[in-house]
N, C-alpha and C positions, 0 to 999 in steps of 0.2 A: 517436427513439427511446423504447423502450418501456420505465417505470421499471419497478426492479424493487422490490415491497412488503416491506418487512421492516418489523420489530418496534420499538421504541424505542431498546432497549438497543443491538439493531444500527446501530440508524441514527446515533444520537451516538458510539458508538463509532467509525465511520465521518468524522464530524464533527470528533471532537478527533485523532485518528490520520492527516488530511489536513488539519489547518488550514482549514478549509472556514467557511463562513461560510453557517447556515441558512436557505434561503428559505420563506417563509409566507404562509398566507392563513387568515387568521383569521375563523371564522363565530360563528352563534351554541352552538353546541355544540360544537363541535372546532376543533383550528388542522389544516392538510394544510399538511405539510412535503417539502422537497423538497431535495436538492445536486445538482447538476450539475457534471461534470466530466471534460473528456475524454470517457472511452467509459464513464464511471460516471453512472448516471441511477439515487437510490435517492428512495425516496416512503416515504412515515410516516404515520397518521393520530393524532394524540394528542386524545382525548376530552375535554373538561371537564368530569370527573368528581371533582375535587375529591381524586381519586388520586394514587400517587408517581411519573409521568411527567406529568402536567399540573405540579406540584409544581414536577420538576425543571427542565423543558423552560423554565416562568416564571421561578426562580429564576437559572438559570444560562447558557439560552439567546436566550431571547425580544428581549434588550437588544440583543442581538450580532448580533441577525438582520437578512436583508434588506440587505445591503451589495452595491452591486456587485463586478465582479472588479477591476476597478480598486485598490478599496480593498483587497484581499487582500495580502498578502503572498507573495513568489516568489524564489526559492532565487538565480533572476542579474538584475543588472538591467536587462540588455539583451542582445541578439543575439551577443554579442562577448566575447571575456576575454581577455586577454593576446596580445592581435593576434589569437586565434583566431578562426573563425564558429562558432556553439551551432546543432547541428543534434538535436532530441529523434528518441528512437530507440526504440518501444517494442517490445519482445519477448516474445513467450508459450509459452508449453511445456507439452505436459500427460503428464502420468503416473499410470500406476496403481499404487495403494499397497495394501499389505498391511498387515493389523493390527501393530502396536508400531511400532517404529524403522526409517525407508528414509533413502536417501540421494539428493537429486538434486542432477545436477551441470550448470550451463549455464556455455560458456566463453565469454569477451569475443571478440567477433569483431571487434572495432577498434582502433586505433593506441592512443587515448588517449580513455576516456569518463567523465561524473563519473554515480553512480547516484545518484537522488532517492528511489526510491518502488519497495514489492516489495508486490504485490494477489495472492491467494490467493483461490481461485475452487472453489465446492464442497466446501470445509471443514465441519467441523461441531462444535459446542460439547463440549472436553474434548482437542480437536487444538490441540498444540502444536508451533512448531518453533525453532530455533535456525541463525543463518545464519551462514556461514563464509568467506574470504577465501580464497584458495588459490593458490600458483605454480602455474605449468603445469608440466605432466606430465613437461618438462625440465630445469625448473627454473631458467627464463630471470630472474627477477629477482633470488633467493634461490641458486643454484646446488644446492638441495635440491627432487624432485620432490616436487610437492602439498606443498609445505611451508604451514605454516598462517600467515597474513600478518596477520589481522586475523579479528573479532567483531564482528556489530556487528547480532544478533537473540539474545538471551538466554531459551530457553525461550517466546517469544513465544504467549501465548494468543490462538488464533484465533476469529473471529466466525464464528456459524453462515453457510451459503451463502458471504457473501463479506467477505474481510478485506482491509485495505487499510492501509497507511502510506506516506504522504508527509512528507519532512524538508525542512526550511529548511538544512540545512547536506548539502555533498554531499560524495560521498567518491569518491576516482579510482581508475580502474581502466584497466589498459593490455590489449593483444593477448595473448590466450592462459591468462589469469588466469581463475581457476574460483571462479563463487558456488557453494560448497556449502552444501544445508537441510539440515540434518539434522529432516527431518518424521515426530514421532510423532501414530501415527492409530489413533485406535479402534475404526476398522470396516476390512475389506477396499473399495476403493471409487477413482473416479477424480478427481481434482483437475486445477487450470491454474493456471497461474502464469503471471505477467507483471513482466517487470522493464523499469522506468521508468530510461530512459541517455539522457544527453544528449553527443554527442559531437562531440571539439571535432577540428577540422582548417582 
């Protein structure tokens, strides 16, 4: 899979939000960094020029880098939870945005899932989003249609091109609940959103 080349700010934002280990090769004049998880491969060069990027990498990331996948934390310790089997389900959707506020809806298609992450593709610096969980359009769980059950993103500032957040703590969602994203865009554009779900059945 061809890596996406990004700057240091975008790279470390994804490292931090996804709780990943930086993999790197050290050369005489620069560090060649990458992260790899599922469908995401990001690459970044940090030059040894005594600049802020080099200092930040060496002070805050280098010593924690080059860990094996088995050394990293995952939200579930096994493929089973409460006598249910866990199946990863990643759903993507694309939307055309207008400048300003846009409401985007994803309807949960499974009886029971745990959401552990969200990815935005095509975002720009200055974009931000809030994420809500709503009841179904018929009020299945609260008796009130589209009732706001929870909020798990509060004016989240999105990174350029790709922003990803993966949590060690899951949230339960049930059939026909809705994930509502209020996306504030600085321009008219198309974006993609991936929902990282884990079905229990």
